C-alpha positions in Angstrom: 10.5 -11.1 0.0 7.0 -9.8 -0.7 5.3 -10.8 -3.9 2.2 -8.8 -5.0 -0.8 -10.0 -6.9 0.7 -9.7 -10.4 3.7 -11.8 -9.2 1.3 -14.6 -8.2 -1.3 -14.1 -10.9 -1.0 -17.5 -12.7 1.1 -20.6 -12.9 3.8 -18.8 -15.1 4.1 -16.0 -12.5 4.4 -18.5 -9.6 7.0 -20.3 -11.6 9.0 -17.1 -11.8 8.5 -16.5 -8.1 9.9 -20.0 -7.3 13.0 -19.3 -9.4 13.6 -15.9 -7.9 13.5 -17.3 -4.4 15.7 -20.2 -5.4 18.2 -17.8 -7.0 18.1 -15.6 -3.8 19.2 -18.6 -1.7 21.9 -19.7 -4.2 23.5 -16.2 -4.3 23.8 -16.1 -0.5 25.1 -19.5 0.5 25.3 -20.0 4.3 22.7 -17.4 5.1 19.2 -18.1 6.3 16.5 -18.7 3.8 14.1 -15.8 3.0 10.7 -15.3 4.5 8.1 -15.0 1.7 5.0 -12.9 2.0 2.4 -13.2 -0.7 -0.7 -11.3 -1.8 -3.9 -12.9 -3.2 -3.8 -13.9 -6.8 -4.3 -10.8 -9.1 -7.8 -9.5 -9.0 -9.0 -11.9 -6.2 -9.3 -9.2 -3.5 -11.3 -7.0 -5.8 -13.7 -9.9 -6.5 -14.0 -10.6 -2.7 -14.9 -7.0 -2.1 -17.7 -7.4 -4.7 -18.8 -10.6 -3.1 -19.1 -8.8 0.3 -21.2 -6.2 -1.4 -23.4 -8.8 -3.0 -24.0 -10.2 0.5 -24.9 -6.7 1.8 -27.4 -6.4 -1.0 -28.9 -9.9 -0.3 -27.7 -11.3 -3.7 -26.8 -14.7 -2.4 -26.8 -16.4 -5.9 -24.5 -13.8 -7.5 -22.1 -14.1 -4.5 -22.0 -17.9 -4.7 -21.4 -17.8 -8.5 -18.5 -15.4 -8.0 -17.0 -17.6 -5.3 -17.5 -20.8 -7.3 -15.5 -19.2 -10.2 -12.7 -18.1 -7.8 -12.6 -21.7 -6.3 -12.2 -23.2 -9.8 -9.5 -20.7 -10.7 -7.5 -21.5 -7.6 -7.9 -25.2 -8.1 -6.5 -24.8 -11.7 -3.5 -22.8 -10.5 -2.8 -25.2 -7.6 -2.9 -28.2 -10.0 -0.4 -26.5 -12.3 2.2 -25.5 -9.6 2.1 -28.5 -7.3 3.0 -32.1 -7.7 3.1 -34.5 -4.7 1.0 -32.2 -2.5 -1.6 -31.6 -5.2 -4.5 -33.5 -3.6 -3.8 -32.0 -0.2 -3.7 -28.4 -1.5 -6.9 -29.0 -3.6 -8.6 -30.1 -0.4 -7.4 -27.1 1.5 -8.6 -24.8 -1.3 -12.1 -26.4 -1.4 -12.4 -26.3 2.4 -11.6 -22.5 2.5 -14.0 -21.7 -0.2 -16.8 -23.9 1.1 -16.5 -22.2 4.5 -16.6 -18.8 2.8 -19.6 -19.7 0.7 -21.5 -20.7 3.9 -20.5 -17.4 5.6 -21.5 -15.3 2.6 -24.8 -17.1 2.3 -25.6 -16.3 6.0 -24.5 -12.7 5.6 -26.8 -12.4 2.5 -29.8 -13.7 4.4 -29.2 -11.1 7.1 -28.3 -8.4 4.5 -25.7 -7.1 6.9 -22.0 -7.2 6.5 -20.1 -5.7 9.5 -16.5 -4.6 9.2 -15.5 -7.7 11.1 -17.4 -10.0 8.6 -15.9 -8.0 5.7 -12.4 -8.8 6.9 -13.3 -12.5 7.2 -14.4 -12.5 3.5 -11.4 -10.4 2.2 -8.8 -12.5 4.0 -9.4 -15.7 2.1 -7.4 -14.7 -1.0 -4.2 -14.5 1.0 -4.9 -17.6 3.1 -5.3 -19.7 -0.1 -2.5 -18.2 -2.2 0.0 -18.6 0.7 -0.9 -22.3 1.2 -0.5 -23.0 -2.5 2.9 -21.3 -2.8 4.3 -23.0 0.3 3.3 -26.3 -1.2 4.8 -25.4 -4.6 8.1 -24.6 -3.0 8.2 -28.0 -1.3 7.2 -29.8 -4.5 10.1 -28.0 -6.3 12.7 -29.2 -3.9 12.8 -26.3 -1.5 12.1 -27.0 2.2 9.2 -24.7 3.2 6.7 -24.0 6.0 3.3 -22.4 5.7 2.3 -20.3 8.7 -1.1 -18.7 9.1 -0.4 -15.0 9.3 -3.3 -14.6 11.8 -1.2 -16.5 14.4 1.7 -14.0 14.1 0.5 -10.6 13.1 -1.6 -9.3 16.0 -3.7 -6.1 15.6 -6.3 -3.9 17.3 -9.9 -4.4 16.5 -10.2 -1.6 14.0 -11.4 -3.9 11.2 -10.6 -3.1 7.5 -7.7 -0.9 8.6 -6.2 -2.6 11.6 -3.2 -1.3 13.5 -0.5 -3.9 14.4 0.5 -4.5 18.0 4.3 -4.5 17.3 5.3 -5.9 20.6 3.1 -8.9 20.5 3.7 -9.4 16.8 7.4 -9.4 17.2 7.2 -11.9 20.1 5.1 -14.2 18.0 7.4 -13.8 14.9 10.4 -14.8 17.0 8.5 -17.7 18.6 6.8 -19.1 15.4 8.7 -17.9 12.4 12.3 -17.7 13.5 12.6 -21.5 14.5 11.4 -22.5 11.0 14.0 -20.2 9.4 16.7 -21.7 11.7 15.6 -25.1 10.4 16.4 -24.0 6.9 12.9 -23.6 5.6 11.4 -20.9 3.4 8.5 -19.6 5.5 5.4 -18.5 3.6 2.7 -16.2 5.0 -0.2 -14.3 3.5 0.2 -10.6 3.6 -2.6 -8.0 4.4 -4.1 -10.2 7.1 -3.8 -10.6 10.8 -6.0 -11.2 13.9 -7.0 -9.4 17.0 -5.8 -10.5 20.4 -9.0 -12.6 20.6 -8.2 -14.4 17.4 -10.7 -12.6 15.2 -9.5 -12.2 11.6 -8.5 -8.6 10.7 -6.9 -6.9 7.7 -4.4 -4.0 7.4 -6.3 -2.3 4.5 -5.6 -2.4 0.8 -2.0 -2.5 0.0 -1.3 -4.0 3.4 0.8 -6.9 2.1 3.8 -4.5 1.8 3.2 -3.5 5.4 3.0 -7.1 6.5 6.4 -7.8 4.9 8.0 -4.7 6.5 6.6 -5.6 10.0 8.0 -9.2 9.8 11.3 -7.9 8.4 11.6 -5.5 11.3 10.6 -8.0 13.9 13.0 -10.6 12.6 15.9 -8.2 12.1 16.3 -9.0 8.4 19.0 -7.5 6.2 16.7 -6.3 3.5 13.0 -6.1 2.7 12.2 -6.8 -1.0 8.9 -5.7 -2.6 8.5 -7.7 -5.8 6.0 -6.1 -8.2 5.4 -5.6 -11.9 7.5 -2.5 -12.4 11.3 -2.0 -12.4 11.3 0.2 -9.3 10.2 3.6 -8.1 9.8 5.8 -11.3 10.5 9.5 -11.8 6.8 9.9 -12.7 3.6 8.0 -13.2 4.1 6.1 -16.6 0.3 6.5 -17.3 0.9 10.3 -17.5 4.5 10.8 -18.5 5.9 8.6 -21.3 9.1 6.7 -20.5 9.9 7.8 -17.0 13.2 6.7 -15.5 13.9 4.3 -12.7 15.1 6.0 -9.5 18.1 3.8 -8.4 18.2 5.0 -4.8 16.2 7.3 -2.6 15.8 8.0 1.1 13.1 6.7 3.4 11.7 10.3 3.7 11.6 10.7 -0.1 9.9 7.4 -0.5 7.3 8.2 2.1 6.4 11.6 0.4 6.1 9.9 -3.0 4.0 7.0 -1.7 1.6 9.3 0.1 1.2 11.6 -2.9 0.4 8.9 -5.4 3.3 6.7 -6.3 1.4 3.4 -6.2 4.5 1.2 -6.2 4.8 1.4 -2.4 2.2 1.4 0.4 2.9 4.5 2.5 3.0 2.6 5.8 5.4 0.0 4.4 8.5 2.0 5.3 7.6 2.8 8.9 8.8 -0.5 10.4 11.8 -0.4 8.1 12.7 3.1 9.2 12.5 2.1 12.9 15.1 -0.6 12.3 17.1 1.1 9.5 16.4 -1.8 7.2 16.8 -1.1 3.4 13.8 -1.7 1.2 14.3 -2.7 -2.4 11.6 -2.5 -5.1 12.1 -5.2 -7.8 10.3 -6.5 -10.9 9.4 -10.1 -10.8 9.2 -10.2 -14.6 12.7 -8.8 -14.9 14.5 -10.0 -11.8 17.9 -9.2 -13.3 17.2 -5.4 -12.9 18.7 -3.7 -9.9 15.4 -1.9 -9.0 15.2 0.9 -6.5 16.9 0.8 -3.1 15.4 2.8 -0.3 17.7 3.6 2.7 17.8 6.0 5.6 20.0 8.4 3.6 20.2 8.9 -0.1 22.9 10.4 -2.3 21.1 12.3 -5.1 22.8 13.8 -8.1 23.4 17.5 -7.7 20.8 19.8 -9.2 18.2 17.1 -9.5 14.9 16.3 -8.0 14.3 12.6 -7.1 10.8 12.1 -8.6 7.4 13.7 -9.1 4.1 12.2 -8.1 0.4 13.2 -8.4 -2.8 12.6 -6.5 -5.9 13.1 -8.6 -9.5 13.9 -7.8 -9.0 16.0 -4.7 -11.1 18.8 -3.4 -10.0 22.2 -2.1 -11.8 23.6 0.9 -11.4 27.4 1.6 -12.2 28.7 5.1 -12.3 32.4 5.6 -13.0 34.4 8.7 -12.3 38.1 9.3 -12.3 37.2 13.0 -9.3 34.9 12.5 -6.8 37.7 12.7 -5.0 37.4 16.1 -7.7 35.0 17.3 -6.0 32.1 19.2 -7.8 28.8 19.0 -9.1 29.3 15.5 -6.9 26.6 13.9 -7.7 24.2 16.7 -11.4 24.7 16.2 -11.0 24.4 12.4 -9.1 21.1 12.5 -11.3 19.6 15.1 -14.1 19.6 12.5 -12.0 17.4 10.2 -11.1 15.2 13.2 -14.7 14.8 14.1 -15.6 13.5 10.7 -12.4 11.4 10.4 -11.2 13.1 7.2 -7.5 13.5 6.6 -6.1 16.7 5.2 -3.2 16.6 2.7 -2.1 20.2 2.0 -2.6 23.3 4.2 -1.9 26.9 3.3 -2.8 29.9 5.4 -3.0 33.7 5.1 -4.1 36.4 7.6 -7.8 35.7 7.2 -8.1 32.4 5.3 -7.0 28.7 5.4 -7.1 26.4 2.4 -6.9 22.6 2.7 -7.2 19.7 0.4 -9.0 16.4 1.0 -9.4 13.3 -1.1 -12.2 11.7 1.0 -15.4 13.7 0.3 -17.9 11.3 1.9 -18.4 13.7 4.8 -17.9 16.9 2.9 -21.3 18.3 3.5 -21.1 17.7 7.2 -17.7 19.3 7.3 -18.9 22.4 5.5 -22.0 22.7 7.7 -19.8 22.6 10.8 -17.3 25.1 9.4 -20.1 27.5 8.7 -20.7 27.8 12.4 -17.7 30.0 12.8 -16.4 30.9 9.3 -17.3 31.1 5.6 -16.4 27.9 3.8 -16.6 26.7 0.2 -15.3 23.7 -1.7 -13.8 23.3 -5.2 -13.8 19.7 -6.7 -11.8 18.2 -9.6 -8.5 19.4 -8.4 -5.2 17.5 -8.1 -1.9 17.6 -6.2 1.5 17.4 -7.8 4.4 16.8 -5.5 8.0 17.3 -6.5 10.3 15.4 -4.1 14.0 15.5 -3.5 16.6 15.7 -0.8 18.4 18.3 -2.9 15.6 20.8 -2.2 17.2 21.3 1.3 20.5 22.4 -0.2 19.8 23.9 -3.6 17.4 26.9 -3.4 17.3 27.2 -7.2 15.3 24.0 -7.5 12.1 25.7 -6.2 12.4 28.5 -8.7 13.0 26.0 -11.6 10.0 24.0 -10.6 7.7 27.0 -10.5 9.1 28.3 -13.8 8.5 25.0 -15.4 4.8 25.5 -14.7 4.6 28.9 -16.2 1.1 29.8 -17.5 -0.5 26.8 -15.7 -2.9 28.2 -13.1 -1.7 27.1 -9.6 -4.3 27.1 -6.9 -2.0 26.5 -3.9 1.8 26.1 -3.5 3.4 24.7 -0.4 7.0 23.8 0.6 7.2 21.5 3.6 9.3 22.4 6.6 11.5 19.5 5.9 12.2 21.1 2.5 12.0 17.7 0.8 9.0 18.5 -1.4 7.2 21.2 -3.2 3.5 20.7 -3.5 1.3 22.3 -6.2 -2.5 22.2 -6.2 -4.0 22.7 -9.6 -7.0 21.7 -11.8 -7.1 18.0 -12.4 -7.4 18.7 -16.2 -4.0 20.4 -16.1 -2.1 17.4 -14.5 -0.8 15.8 -17.7 0.6 19.0 -19.1 2.1 20.0 -15.8 3.6 16.6 -15.1 5.2 16.4 -18.5 6.7 19.9 -18.2 8.1 19.2 -14.7 9.6 15.9 -15.9 11.1 17.5 -19.0 12.7 20.2 -16.8 14.3 17.9 -14.3 14.7 14.5 -16.0 
């Protein structure tokens, strides 16, 4: 059971979390207790990112003030959710923050924050929240065990976006977590964080708590991985764009992956990879409305005939057009083209090709000028910003050819820059002006939902 930042935002939210876990145990008597993975309190990681930037800029006083405010917030929450262990938890919170204040002061003096140091700063939110919640379980009559995630989740040394070593992580999960479960304890770990083989703190990148939960679920052979958040499940569209979207009750791993990658923020795209490998269902649930069934993601889905599953959008993307009259019949052109993006570590989302041109979309434009300069060595290249991607996803696209036509017709008179249908035939991708996204999303949603 993974609980995100909004599910541990304050004492009320943590109270709901405790009752959800208690109810989970009560509804499955005789089964093992759940493993609980928690994010930092709502907004804490954002503040820690700012603190690291303060240190980079040498603003020691501002960093210290921000950390002091975070410490006081955590002490207040800990006091509200714990009883017998209150003094011990308060001491743990103070120690973590005093060590962090010392680290940040040193970084501010140097005005240098390496990726490794940044991970050490960012990790504190989950370390503190997980300690607090493990203690709160115990103080509410539920046997619990706090385990430092850094002793279980082992990664490479690519700090800020570390890749787990699944073999070592699974061995440690079986050695350290499984015995506590067997003893009937609710094990609590912080999400998002791990450590290198040498014990140096690492993080999986933003949204990595979902990934942590899926890794542990896969390693321990769990029956289900639950992602508890602040929405009722995966929705048919972004509620900030389309009023009153519907909950998708069930979808496939492949559909969920497409939707997550193209903007459905409910789920971190990497989350489902460990689940897919072990064929473990993932359920998305609302901690404010735990009685709702949510969305269940499985290897195979059974969509209603004639329907898409959902639509998602990715805003603020840039289209790059590469044209070369020498491309015709020239082997090696595409290899040379994509080597440029590899060289500058820039991922490409959508690709369309014709006889003499290739168009791609990127959402990371930090190295755009370098990319264009390198492309100019062998082709004409130009970029167009303020574009967006809309992705219509559904297993039915594989069987019902009319869905593609209905989707294109729904966007009649909206200028489409690129259109692509994946080889898997699970999605249709439209690239259009960012300004046209609300109108296009609402028309697609009206047509299919």
